[in-house]
N, C-alpha and C positions, 0 to 999 in steps of 0.2 A: 540591689542593681549590682549585677557582677562588675568584678574591676576589669581594667582594660586586658589584663595578661590571661584572664579566663575567657574572654571572647576570642582570645587570638587561638585559644586552645578548641574553640568549637569546631565540630565539622562542617564543611562547605555547605552553603545554602543548595536544598535540592531544589530549585527554580533558579539558579544562578543563571549568570552571563553563560558560563561554560556549556550547561545542556542547550542552551540557544543555539549556541555555535553548534554543537554537535548535532543538532537536527539535521543541518545540511554542509556543513564545514567541518568536516572530520580533518582532525591533524592540527587544529589550532592550538595554541598552546595557552593557558591563563595566565594574567600576569602574576609576577611572584610577589608575595605576601610583603610590604614594606613596612609594616607596622604604623604606627600612628603617622599619618601626614605632616610633614613641615610645612604650614602654608607660608605664604611668601610674607616676608617682614613688614613690607609697604602697606599692607593690607590689612594688619592687625589694628583693632579697635576696640575700645573698654566695652564689656559686655553688660555691666551694671556695677553698681557701688558694692552689691550683696557679693560679688564673684572677684576673687582675687587674680583668677586667670585672664587671659585676654583672647579673643576670638577674632576671626577674620571675616572677608566679606563672603568666602567660601563656607564658613561654617551657617552664615546668617542663611545662604542657599540650602544648606542642608536640613536645616532647621525648618525652612519655610516648606520644602518639598516632602519632609518627613510628617510635619503637620497637616499637610494637605492631603494625606494617607497614601502617598505613593511607597512602594517597597523598596528593599536594598538593592534590587536587581535596577530599579528606575533611576535610584538615585546614583548609581555607580554608571549607568548608561549615559545620563544627560550630564552629569559632572565630568564624567573622565578619569574617575577616581576607582581603585579596584574594591571590589565588595569587603575585603578584611579591612581595608581604613575607614569605609563607610560605617561598619559596625564599634571599629574601635573610637572611632571622633565622636559618635554618638554616644558612647559611654561617658566620654572624657567631657562630653558638654552637660551631662547628666539629664540629657531628653530621653523619652520612651523610646525602645530601642524598634528600627521601622521593620515592618512585617516581610515575611518571607516570602513573596508571592512572585508568581512570572510575570515576564513583561509580556504586555498584550500588543495584537496586531491592531494597527488603526483601521476602523470601519468607515472614516471619512474618505470623501472623494478627492479631497486636496488635503493629504496628512501632510503636518509640520516635520520639516527634518530637524535632526539634530542641529545643525548648523543655523538653521532659524530658530530655533529654541533658544539656543546659547547668544546669539545675537540680541533676541528680544531681552532676555535677561541683562545682557550688558548695557544697553541703550533705556532699559527702565530703570538701573541701578544709577545711570548716569543723568537722570531725570529728564531724558528727551521726552517732548509731546508726544501722545498717543498718535495722533495724526502722522506725524513724521516717522514713527515706526512701522505705522500702516503701510504708508507710501514706499518704504524700503523693503518690506516683505510682500510687497504684493497684495495685502490683506485689509480689510475693514478694521476701523478702529473698535468695533464692538467685538471682533474675533480677538483683536490684540488683547483687551481688558479680559475676555472670557478665558485666553490662555495664561493672562497673569495670574487670575484666581487660582487657575488650575495648577499651576507652579507654585501657589503660596507665596508669590512675592508681595511686599509691604505696598500700601495705599502711600502715596505721596502729596505732598502739599502743591495744589496747582500754582501757588504763586513762584514756585522755584523752578518750573517747567519751560524749557526753552525749545523752539523748532530748530530744526536741523536739516540741512540738504541730504538727499539722498546717498549721494557720494561719499561725505563726511558721516552719515550714519553708517556706512558698509565699511569705512574705515576706521571704526571705532574697535580699538584692542577689547578682548577679553578681561575683565577683571582677575581672572585666576589662570592657569595652563594646565589642560587638561593632560593627564599623564598616560592615559589608554587611548589606542584607536577603535573606535566602536564603528567605523565605516561598514566592517564585513558583517557586524553583528547587526547594524541597521538594515544590510543588504537582506539578510536572512529573516528579518522580521517582514520586510514588504512583500518577500518573495511569496505567492499564494499556495495554499497547502494543497497536496497532491489531491487530485480529483473535487476540490471544494473551490470553485470559483465564487469571488463574491458578488452579492447580488445584483450591485451597480454595476457588473462588468457584463452581464445579460443583456442584450438588446432588448428594450420592450416590446418591439414590433415582433420578435421572435418570440419571445415568453408569453405575450398575449396576441396572437394572430387577429383575434377580434376585437375592436373597440368595447372597452366594459363603461356600462351606463352607470351611473351613482345619483340617485335620487337624494338630496340632502335631507338628513334626519329620518331616512327609511333604512339604512343599512348600519346596523350596529358598530361591527368592525371597522368599518371605513369611518363613519364618523368619530369613532373613537381614537383610531390613528392619526386621524385628520387634526383632532383636538390637540392631541399631545405635541404634535408639530407646532401647532400654531400658537399654544401656552408657552412652549420652549423657546419662541421668539424666531424661529426659523424665518427668514424672509420668503416671501411669495414666489420667485423662481425655484428657491430651493425646496420649498414644499411640492410644487407643482412636479418636480422631478422624483421625489420621493412617492407620489401618489402613482405617479406612472409606472413607476420600476416595481412598486410591490404590488398594485392593484390593476393597472393597465388603464387607469383613467386618464384621459387627457385634459387638462386643466390650463387656461390660459392664466397669467397674472392676473389679471382683473377678476377671472373667474374664483379666484383663491382668496383676493381680497373681499368679495363679495359673499363668499360663503362663511369666511372668518366673522363678517359682519352679522349674517344672519344666523349663526350659531352662538352668538356673543360672547365671542372668544375677547377676553380683556389683553392687550399687549401693550409694552413700555415700546415705543418707537424708538427711543434711545438706545435702548439694549437688544437692539435684533442681530440675529449672525445670520451669515452666508454658509459658512462649511457645516456641513451635516456629521455629527460624530453622534452616534448611535448612545453612548454613556452620558455624553454632556446633555443631550434633547431629553432624555429620560428624568435626568437629574433637574434642569432646569424648569422641565414641565411641573414635576412634583412639586417642588418650591414655590412656584407662579399660583400652581392650584392649591395648594395648603394656606398660602398667604392671602389669597382671595377668597378661600371659602367657597371654592367652585363645586357645585354639585350639577349632574345631568338630569334635567327634567323634561317633561312631555308637555308640549303646548294642547291645551284642551280643547281648543279651537281648530288649530291645523292640524294636530295630530303627527306632530313631530318633534325632534330633540332640540334642545336648546340649553345653555349653561346659565343657571343663576347663579351670581357671585354674592356672596353674604356680606362681603366687605362695601359693597357698591349699592347693594338694595335691588327694589323693584318688585315687579310682578312675578310671584312663586309660580303661576296657574296658566299664564300665555305669555308668550314670547312679544318682543317689542317690533316684531314685524307684522302683528296682529293690528297694531296700531297705527298701522300706514295709511296712507291714501288708498290703497289698493284693496284694502278690506274694511274702509268705510262704512259701505251700504249692508255689508254683513254683520258689520258692530252695531250698527243702528238697528237692524233688524232685530238683533239679539236683546238689546236693551229695551225695545217697544216690547218683546213678548216678554220679558221679565217684568214690566210694568204692568201688562194684561193679567199676568197670572198673578201678580199681588193685588190687583182690582179684584 
């Protein structure tokens, strides 16, 4: 591992915040290199018995974000610390250097602001209950937990959590002082790229002037996309919105839940999310499908797709819908035919 002074001599990151600003905010000067940051003394806490140094709350956040896979630019952006300090502090802590990758524009219809992210961090570290945090930020508890995992924040002991009013939550100070103003960078990231409007900004009625019909289990692309949204734990209204935006299919909330049931998509109701984030949806869906051992099958009787989950078990050849009252006569006729054939 390189020493701190060797990192100080490294060239600036090719995907630094300076370049993000340069896209649409020419003339903005980057913060000066202030060397290894001196964290607030009252935040210092022992790291472990194996370490002779001390670490601060900000160091805990840096380790968590880096461990969650965020790059130097993202750490600098959310913590309000110059990139050079992020590199040097990571070297001082002895952790792997964060990746040199660009900040990404959020694809969510309701993206998190930097202020909201920092307030979430402050309240989470202050052992405020997720329900109180959600009420303060105007989001669901599952969204708060999802963002907590995204930030790499530690798991807390539920016995030590406390409820807090919205006013008190909003008055909670940050446990560190950001040293650079990222408001201009945040504005640049939220500004649409020239000539490229987000798909969610296009009115589905304009994009799909004629209503598109979707026969369940008969359209592979729609079936697979709907399944990903379902396994990711996206709530029914959000799934309906994505299907309308992406395919022009109009679904009610009950229709979404009906199709989730008929496709046999397994979901944990305690971990549903309301906000659509493209990367989070793909990651959550992949994790859920791997955990359940989910594979797409074709029902031999109804000739449509359904998901078989190895972790749950069931019939490999026919979907659960074929066992319902609706197909009782057909199933009885098939059983009778099998008996006659055996005779």
